[in-house]
C-alpha positions as CSV (number, residue, x, y, z in Angstrom):
1,M,88.5,127.8,85.5
2,T,91.0,124.9,85.9
3,R,90.3,124.8,89.7
4,F,86.6,124.5,88.9
5,A,87.2,121.7,86.5
6,A,89.2,119.9,89.1
7,L,86.4,120.2,91.7
8,V,83.9,118.9,89.2
9,L,86.1,116.0,88.4
10,L,86.7,115.3,92.1
11,A,82.9,115.4,92.8
12,G,82.4,112.9,89.9
13,L,85.1,110.6,91.3
14,S,83.6,110.9,94.8
15,L,80.2,109.8,93.5
16,S,81.5,107.0,91.4
17,A,83.7,105.7,94.2
18,T,80.7,105.7,96.6
19,A,78.0,104.5,94.2
20,A,77.7,101.1,96.0
21,I,77.3,102.6,99.5
22,D,73.8,102.1,100.9
23,P,73.2,103.6,104.4
24,F,74.6,101.4,107.2
25,V,75.9,101.7,110.7
26,V,79.7,101.5,110.7
27,Q,80.8,98.7,113.1
28,D,84.5,99.0,112.1
29,I,86.7,101.0,109.7
30,R,89.5,99.3,107.7
31,L,92.2,101.3,106.0
32,D,94.0,99.8,103.0
33,G,97.0,101.2,101.1
34,L,98.8,103.0,103.8
35,S,102.6,102.9,103.8
36,R,104.0,106.1,105.2
37,I,100.9,107.9,106.5
38,S,99.8,106.6,109.9
39,A,96.3,105.2,110.5
40,G,95.9,107.7,113.3
41,T,96.5,110.5,110.9
42,V,93.8,109.2,108.5
43,Y,91.3,108.7,111.3
44,S,91.9,112.3,112.5
45,Y,90.8,113.6,109.1
46,L,88.0,111.0,108.5
47,P,84.6,112.6,109.3
48,V,83.1,109.2,110.2
49,E,83.6,107.0,113.2
50,K,82.5,103.6,114.5
51,G,78.8,103.7,115.3
52,D,78.0,106.4,112.8
53,T,75.5,105.8,110.1
54,I,77.0,106.5,106.7
55,D,75.4,106.9,103.3
56,R,76.5,108.0,99.8
57,A,76.7,111.6,100.9
58,G,78.8,110.7,104.0
59,A,81.1,108.6,101.9
60,A,81.6,111.4,99.4
61,E,82.3,113.7,102.3
62,A,84.9,111.3,103.7
63,I,86.6,111.1,100.3
64,R,86.7,114.9,99.9
65,A,88.2,115.2,103.4
66,L,91.0,112.8,102.7
67,Y,91.8,114.3,99.3
68,K,91.9,117.7,100.9
69,T,94.8,116.6,103.1
70,G,97.0,116.4,100.0
71,F,98.4,113.1,101.2
72,F,96.6,110.9,98.7
73,K,96.3,110.8,94.9
74,D,93.4,108.3,95.1
75,V,90.8,107.6,97.7
76,Q,87.9,105.1,97.5
77,V,85.3,104.1,100.0
78,S,83.4,100.8,100.0
79,R,81.5,98.6,102.3
80,Q,82.2,95.0,103.3
81,G,79.3,93.9,105.5
82,D,79.2,96.5,108.3
83,I,82.8,97.5,107.8
84,L,83.7,100.8,106.1
85,V,86.7,100.1,103.8
86,V,88.8,103.2,102.9
87,T,91.4,102.4,100.2
88,V,94.0,105.0,99.5
89,V,97.0,105.6,97.2
90,E,99.5,107.9,98.9
91,R,101.3,110.7,97.0
92,P,105.0,110.0,96.6
93,A,107.2,111.5,99.3
94,I,110.6,113.1,98.7
95,A,113.2,110.7,99.9
96,K,116.2,112.9,99.1
97,I,117.0,116.2,97.4
98,G,120.4,116.8,95.8
99,I,121.8,119.8,94.1
100,D,124.5,119.5,91.4
101,G,126.3,122.1,89.3
102,N,125.5,125.0,91.7
103,K,128.3,127.5,92.3
104,D,126.7,130.8,93.1
105,I,123.9,130.0,95.5
106,K,124.7,128.1,98.7
107,D,123.1,124.7,98.8
108,E,121.8,125.4,102.3
109,D,120.1,128.5,101.0
110,L,118.5,126.6,98.1
111,L,117.3,123.8,100.4
112,K,115.9,126.4,102.8
113,G,114.0,128.1,100.0
114,L,112.6,124.8,98.7
115,K,111.5,123.9,102.3
116,E,109.7,127.2,102.6
117,I,107.5,126.3,99.6
118,G,106.9,122.8,101.0
119,L,109.5,120.9,99.0
120,A,111.7,119.0,101.5
121,E,112.8,115.5,102.3
122,G,109.9,113.6,103.8
123,E,107.2,115.9,102.3
124,T,104.7,114.7,99.8
125,V,105.0,115.8,96.2
126,E,102.2,118.1,95.5
127,P,101.0,118.8,91.9
128,G,102.6,122.0,90.7
129,H,105.5,122.0,93.1
130,L,108.1,121.2,90.5
131,A,106.8,123.9,88.1
132,K,106.9,126.4,91.0
133,V,110.5,125.4,91.9
134,R,111.6,125.7,88.2
135,L,110.2,129.3,88.1
136,I,111.8,130.3,91.4
137,L,115.2,128.9,90.5
138,E,115.2,130.3,87.0
139,T,114.3,133.7,88.4
140,R,117.0,133.5,91.0
141,V,119.7,132.4,88.6
142,S,118.7,135.2,86.2
143,E,118.9,137.7,89.1
144,L,122.4,136.5,89.9
145,E,123.5,136.7,86.3
146,A,122.2,140.3,86.1
147,A,124.0,141.2,89.4
148,T,127.3,139.8,88.3
149,A,127.1,140.3,84.6
150,Q,128.3,136.8,84.0
151,R,127.0,133.6,82.6
152,K,126.6,130.9,85.2
153,S,126.8,127.1,85.1
154,D,123.9,124.7,84.9
155,L,122.0,123.9,88.1
156,K,120.5,120.5,88.5
157,L,118.0,119.5,91.2
158,L,117.7,115.8,91.9
159,M,114.9,114.3,93.9
160,D,114.2,110.8,94.8
161,A,110.5,110.3,95.5
162,D,109.5,106.8,96.5
163,L,112.0,105.1,94.3
164,E,111.2,107.4,91.4
165,R,114.0,109.8,90.5
166,V,113.1,113.2,89.1
167,T,115.8,115.3,87.6
168,H,115.3,118.9,86.6
169,E,118.0,120.9,85.0
170,F,117.9,124.7,85.1
171,S,120.2,126.2,82.4
172,Q,120.7,129.9,81.9
173,R,122.6,130.7,78.7
174,A,121.6,134.3,78.3
175,D,124.2,136.9,77.1
176,P,125.9,138.7,79.9
177,V,124.2,141.9,81.1
178,Q,126.1,145.0,80.1
179,K,126.6,147.5,82.9
180,R,125.8,151.1,82.0
């Protein structure tokens, strides 16, 4: 149900972001708002090229195609004369991941596991990634506690994402498991 609501919202945003697009032949395409993502990458996902005729439906399709990449948290399409203007806001990228307070799991193993789920330096921050990381780490820490019958120290995951620092602490304070 949540996914359906997101699609309805995206469709509504696509229509509102393209409401001013009357059909025209695209003489040029201008990209605004790019900082890390290359223009070539955007052009490869954009379903319109110079010389194509674009209308509201085509503009909505372009917006959906760019959202689908996961690189952007906002995409708008407008017209300036015969120029198609695509304005984007990139999702933050992870500049650095640091792990503090970890004693039982090798940092390399944690970083490898994070990378396997798409959370690595240079990657864009996807919605839901941090919740998934929290669940995985809490499960792993619980498994270690059960295996060793000991209480472990706190684990802290530090991420710098485009000048924004995100800190998540994972604390397990359960009573030790009794071996039978």
